[in-house]
N, C-alpha and C positions, 0 to 999 in steps of 0.2 A: 508730138511732144507730150510727155506726161507731166502734169503739174502736181506739185506737192498736195494740193487739196484733192486731187483725183487719184492719188496713189492707191488708196485702198478701195476705190470705187465702193466705199462703204464695206469693204471686205471684213474689217475687224468687227464692225457692228453685226454684220450677217453671221460671222463666225460665233460671236458672243450669243446671238439669238439662237443659234443652232444647238450649242451644247453648254453654254454658260461660261462666263469669264473666270479665269484662274484655275481651271481644272486641267493640269498638265501632268503627264506621266513621265517617268524617268527613262523609259525605253523609247527614245526618240527615233523617228523614222529616217532621219538624216542627221549627220553630225554637223556641228557648226563649221568645221573645216570644209565639208562638202558644199555648204551654202556659200562660203566665201569664194569658192571657185566658180560659182555661177555668175554669168553676166547679169546686169540689171534686168535686161529684157527676159532672159531665161527664168530668173527668179520670179518676175512678175507673171509670166506664163504659168509657172508651177503654182503660184498662189491662186491664180484664176481657176486652174484645174481643181485645186483643193476645195475652193468655194463651191464650184459646181457639184462636186461629189457630195459635199455636206448638204447642200440644198436639195439634192435628189432624194434624200431620206433613205437611200438603199444601203447605207453603210452601218455596220453594227456599232454599238456604243463605244466599245474599246477602240476600234479603229477610228471612230469619229474623234475621240479624245487625242489620239496620236496625230491625226491629220490637223486638228485644231492647233496643237502645239507646234507642228511644223509650219503651218500657215502663219502663226504669230511670229515665229522667228524670221520667216521670209519677209513679212511685212516690216519688221524692225530693220532688217538689213536693207530693204529697198528705201525705207524712209531715211536711213542714215546716208545712203548713197546720194539721194536727192538733195539732202541738206548740204552735203559736202560739195556737190556740183553747184548748187545755188551760191555757196560762199565764194566760189571762184568766178562767178559771172559778174561782169561789170557792165554798167550802162554807159553808152557813149553820149556825152553832152555835146550839143551843137551850139555854135556861136551864132550871133545875129546874122552872119553871112551864110549860114547853113552849113558851114564846114565844121568838122569835128574839132572840138576845143579842149577835150579832156574826157576823163572817165569818173564815174561815181559808183559806189556800191549799188548792186541791183536790189531793188525793193519789190518783192513779189506782191506785197499787200496793197 
């Protein structure tokens, strides 16, 4: 299970360190529609692959900027999906007898 805190496995920080925050190009490598069709797991795998490419140092600057932009959009999509899933999770409350007595909103913190 991937926790919200582990989502980016510091990917956004590592991406920022690689090429700097806020440098995005308009010629995106994938459209937002293509991202929305990816499962959470596929989006996370793609994000991990992007981080590995950027960390290798073997990618030209223009391609690095494109990859950073793609990675940032993937990170945002994964984060939104995790937050949505977390909002739907409920914690089961147990009574004194150990039996389920109700539910309460899940608190990850």
